[in-house]
N, C-alpha and C positions, 0 to 999 in steps of 0.2 A: 329500502336502499340496496342497490345491487353492488356487491363487492367487485372491485376491479384489481387486476394484477398490476404489479409495478410497471411492466412493459406497456400495459394499456394506459396507465397514468402518464408515463413518459411520452407515449405517442400523442396523447391528448394535449399535454402542456408544452412539450418540446418539439413535437413533430416526429415523423417516422424515422427509422434508422436510415442513415445516409444523408440526412439534412444536417447542415452545419451546427445548428443549435443543439440538436440531439447528440451528435457525435462528440461535441465539446463536453456535454454533461456526462456521457459515458466514459470519456477519458478522465475527467475529474473524479468520478466514482472509482475507477480502476486505481488511480493514484492513492485515494484514501484507503482502498482495500489493501494495498501493499503495506501501508503504515500499520493498519490493524493486524495484518498477518505477522509483521515483525514484532509488534508489541505482545501479541499472544504467544509467539514462540519464545520471546525473552522471559515472559512470566512463567511459562511452562519449564523453562530451564532454570528458574529461580534466580535470575540475575536482575540486578538493579540497572537502571540506565547508565549509571557511572561505571559499573563493572563491565558492561558491554562496550561502552565507549573506550575504556582502557585497553580492552582486548584488541581493538582495531586502530588504536592510536588517534582517537578523536575525543572531543569534549562531550560531556553529558548533554549539553544543550543541543548538540548536533543530533544525538539520538532522539531527543524530545521532538525536534523539528521533523525528523524522518517519520516518527510514529504519528504525529499529528498532521503532517502534510508532506507526503513522500515525493513531492514534485522536485524537479532538478536533482534527482538522485541518479548518479551514473550507474551503469551496469557493474563496473568494477567495484564501486563502493557497496552496492547491493550484495555482490558476491562476498566481499570482505565481511559484511555484517552477518550474512547467513552462514558462510563456511568457517571463517576464522572466529567470529564472535560467538555464534550460536552452536557451532559444531554440527551443522545440518547441511543438507544438499539442496541446491536450488534447481528447479526445473522450469522450462519455459514451454509454452504451448502456443503455437501460431495457428490461428484459425482462418 
């Protein structure tokens, strides 16, 4: 059995980059990646979800939703989480 890269599998099952189905998958994966990055940064900072939520004036359930599904997260809220809540800096890369 030949091993395939993730991109090869995505091409096979979702189509090449640029097609609607593939682009939607990639967007969903990016959203999940944001939640994972926030969770990892929170744990690295030794904060609970409740503590992070308190720092930014939100409820613990909100932090849970962000970590598990970062969709519908505004840039302003993302900045609050990263800078106010975690004491870190956020950078963007447009490709």
